[in-house]
VMD Tcl script that draws the C-alpha trace (Angstrom):
set ca {
  {12.28 -25.96 -1.49}
  {14.19 -22.82 -0.51}
  {14.84 -21.91 3.13}
  {12.50 -18.93 3.03}
  {9.71 -21.07 1.55}
  {9.99 -23.40 4.52}
  {9.70 -20.34 6.74}
  {6.62 -19.11 4.87}
  {4.96 -22.47 5.33}
  {5.73 -22.37 9.06}
  {4.15 -18.91 9.37}
  {0.86 -20.23 7.99}
  {1.11 -23.40 10.04}
  {1.70 -21.44 13.26}
  {-0.60 -18.44 12.73}
  {-3.16 -19.52 10.15}
  {-3.88 -17.96 6.77}
  {-4.92 -14.28 6.64}
  {-8.68 -13.82 6.66}
  {-10.97 -11.14 5.23}
  {-8.38 -9.01 3.48}
  {-8.04 -7.47 0.06}
  {-6.29 -9.36 -2.70}
  {-4.70 -6.23 -4.20}
  {-1.03 -7.07 -3.55}
  {-1.55 -10.66 -4.65}
  {-3.40 -9.54 -7.79}
  {-0.48 -7.49 -9.09}
  {2.67 -8.84 -7.46}
  {4.98 -7.52 -10.16}
  {4.38 -3.91 -9.13}
  {6.39 -4.78 -5.98}
  {9.07 -6.91 -7.64}
  {12.43 -5.52 -6.55}
  {10.80 -3.33 -3.89}
  {10.07 -6.04 -1.34}
  {11.71 -9.47 -0.95}
  {10.53 -12.30 -3.16}
  {9.31 -14.07 -0.02}
  {6.72 -11.33 0.54}
  {5.45 -11.51 -3.03}
  {5.20 -15.28 -2.76}
  {3.30 -14.93 0.52}
  {0.79 -12.55 -1.12}
  {0.38 -14.83 -4.11}
  {-0.42 -17.79 -1.90}
  {-2.37 -16.11 0.91}
  {-3.40 -12.54 0.08}
  {-3.80 -10.14 2.99}
  {-6.01 -9.98 6.07}
  {-6.20 -10.79 9.76}
  {-4.39 -13.52 11.66}
  {-4.32 -14.51 15.34}
  {-7.85 -13.22 16.03}
  {-6.84 -9.69 15.08}
  {-3.47 -9.53 16.82}
  {-1.91 -8.78 13.44}
  {-3.09 -8.07 9.92}
  {-1.29 -8.11 6.60}
  {-2.12 -5.15 4.35}
  {-1.64 -3.62 0.92}
  {1.42 -1.34 1.28}
  {-0.05 1.25 -1.11}
  {-2.96 1.88 1.24}
  {-0.64 2.86 4.09}
  {1.95 4.73 2.03}
  {0.51 8.09 3.21}
  {1.48 7.16 6.78}
  {5.05 6.48 5.68}
  {5.12 9.92 4.09}
  {3.92 11.53 7.31}
  {6.56 9.70 9.35}
  {9.59 9.84 7.07}
  {9.11 12.88 4.82}
  {12.36 14.83 4.84}
  {14.40 12.18 6.64}
  {18.04 12.10 5.58}
  {18.36 8.31 5.46}
  {14.94 6.66 5.35}
  {12.94 7.40 2.20}
  {9.19 7.23 2.63}
  {8.69 6.09 -0.98}
  {11.00 3.13 -0.40}
  {9.35 2.05 2.85}
  {6.49 -0.41 2.41}
  {4.11 -1.43 5.20}
  {3.58 -5.19 5.21}
  {1.13 -5.21 8.11}
  {0.40 -3.95 11.60}
  {-0.49 -5.10 15.07}
  {-3.77 -4.61 16.88}
  {-2.63 -1.27 18.30}
  {-1.08 0.04 15.09}
  {2.54 -0.99 15.44}
  {3.69 -1.36 11.84}
  {6.00 -3.94 10.27}
  {7.62 -2.49 7.16}
  {10.29 -3.22 4.59}
  {12.69 -0.53 3.38}
  {14.38 -1.09 0.04}
  {17.70 0.14 1.44}
  {17.58 -0.65 5.14}
  {15.53 -3.88 5.21}
  {13.09 -4.68 8.04}
  {11.64 -1.96 10.23}
  {9.16 -1.56 13.10}
  {7.27 1.73 13.37}
  {5.62 2.29 16.75}
  {3.20 5.16 16.25}
  {1.93 5.07 19.84}
  {5.36 5.53 21.41}
  {6.87 7.52 18.55}
  {9.71 5.07 17.93}
  {11.25 3.53 14.81}
  {13.45 0.44 14.88}
  {15.66 -0.32 11.89}
  {18.39 -2.81 12.87}
  {20.34 -2.68 9.60}
  {20.52 1.11 9.78}
  {21.65 1.32 13.39}
  {24.04 -1.65 13.26}
  {25.21 -1.42 9.66}
  {24.67 -5.17 9.28}
  {22.39 -6.60 6.58}
  {21.22 -10.14 5.92}
  {19.73 -12.11 3.06}
  {16.51 -10.18 2.48}
  {14.24 -13.22 2.33}
  {15.63 -14.54 5.60}
  {15.45 -11.09 7.19}
  {11.80 -10.53 6.32}
  {10.64 -14.03 7.21}
  {12.52 -13.83 10.51}
  {10.45 -10.76 11.33}
  {7.18 -12.36 10.24}
  {7.84 -15.47 12.32}
  {7.60 -13.35 15.50}
  {4.11 -11.92 14.91}
  {2.67 -13.65 17.97}
  {5.22 -12.04 20.30}
  {4.47 -9.51 23.06}
  {6.09 -6.56 21.26}
  {2.90 -6.05 19.22}
  {0.72 -5.73 22.33}
  {0.11 -2.60 24.40}
  {0.22 -2.42 28.17}
  {-1.75 -0.59 30.82}
  {-0.22 1.56 33.55}
  {0.45 -1.58 35.60}
  {2.31 -3.32 32.75}
  {-0.59 -5.67 32.02}
  {-1.10 -6.74 28.41}
  {-4.23 -5.26 26.86}
  {-5.02 -7.17 23.66}
  {-7.03 -10.07 25.04}
  {-8.93 -7.84 27.47}
  {-9.70 -5.33 24.71}
  {-10.95 -8.06 22.40}
  {-13.25 -9.40 25.14}
  {-14.56 -6.01 26.26}
  {-14.96 -3.97 23.08}
  {-15.03 -6.64 20.39}
  {-12.90 -8.19 17.69}
  {-11.20 -6.09 15.07}
  {-12.18 -6.15 11.42}
  {-9.75 -5.66 8.57}
  {-8.58 -2.05 8.57}
  {-9.28 -1.46 12.27}
  {-7.06 -1.10 15.35}
  {-7.49 -0.51 19.06}
  {-6.39 2.86 20.37}
  {-6.50 5.06 23.45}
  {-9.05 7.85 23.60}
  {-7.73 10.46 23.94}
  {-4.39 9.38 22.52}
  {-1.52 9.16 24.98}
  {0.30 12.11 23.39}
  {-2.68 14.29 24.28}
  {-3.01 13.11 27.86}
  {-4.84 9.80 27.46}
  {-4.59 7.05 30.04}
  {-3.00 3.64 29.61}
  {-6.06 1.69 30.69}
  {-8.53 -0.77 29.28}
  {-11.35 1.70 29.88}
  {-9.61 4.22 27.61}
  {-9.48 1.89 24.61}
  {-11.80 2.05 21.64}
  {-11.83 0.72 18.07}
  {-10.63 3.07 15.33}
  {-10.43 2.87 11.59}
  {-6.72 2.27 11.19}
  {-5.71 4.69 8.44}
  {-7.11 7.96 9.86}
  {-6.09 7.09 13.41}
  {-2.56 6.23 12.30}
  {-2.38 9.61 10.57}
  {-3.29 11.33 13.85}
  {-0.70 9.32 15.78}
  {2.00 10.02 13.21}
  {1.52 13.76 13.63}
  {0.99 13.83 17.39}
  {4.66 13.77 18.40}
  {8.17 13.56 17.04}
  {9.44 10.12 16.05}
  {12.79 8.77 17.24}
  {15.10 6.25 15.59}
  {15.94 3.71 18.29}
  {18.85 1.34 18.77}
  {17.17 -1.68 20.33}
  {20.37 -3.74 20.35}
  {21.64 -1.74 23.32}
  {20.30 -2.21 26.85}
  {18.33 -0.27 27.63}
  {17.32 0.78 24.10}
  {18.58 4.25 23.26}
  {17.45 7.04 20.95}
  {19.84 7.57 18.03}
  {18.27 10.65 16.45}
  {14.99 12.29 15.57}
  {13.25 10.99 12.46}
  {13.05 13.72 9.83}
  {16.54 15.02 10.55}
}
mol new
graphics top color blue
foreach p $ca { graphics top sphere $p radius 0.5 }
foreach p [lrange $ca 0 end-1] q [lrange $ca 1 end] { graphics top cylinder $p $q radius 0.2 }
display resetview
């Protein structure tokens, strides 16, 4: 068994198999061969897509969310939208993606930030290890959102307004870029795709260097 296959098994052991999703990526894995790591294709073949961790994260069909990548990265000098594939997203819409050139990425539509370690550091890793390393952290706090007092919101949102279904996310109403409040009372459930499109157009996105402390903006996305 290869190292990345051991990692894939640990992801399912730790987080459970995705539930309720579409089988589209798993049905035609060869359309992604060479565009995402083999580990991702193998994951789809074995598990499909859908929700894990009671909605904290969901795996998706990259084609469905390709329009969001176009909104975020269209015209960027280094990150090509057509080579950036969304693997899944957190309960508040933070997206985990794979770029064919720059490897793993995190796209935070709420804050308007993009993290791409290989691009900002210039250091790349074995792609199967890189992508599985990212997927092994899907239970971590970086996928949550916080209220104005720095309190995590996911568990409270799930209790107050209900569990998410496939293709849904929690979001602030109105969105923060338009004056919304960081509070539990401001959260509602949105259909993910249209709400992500609104978030992607609400403010400029910044490429961040998260290896520095504190994290610093490198440049505007789209430049």
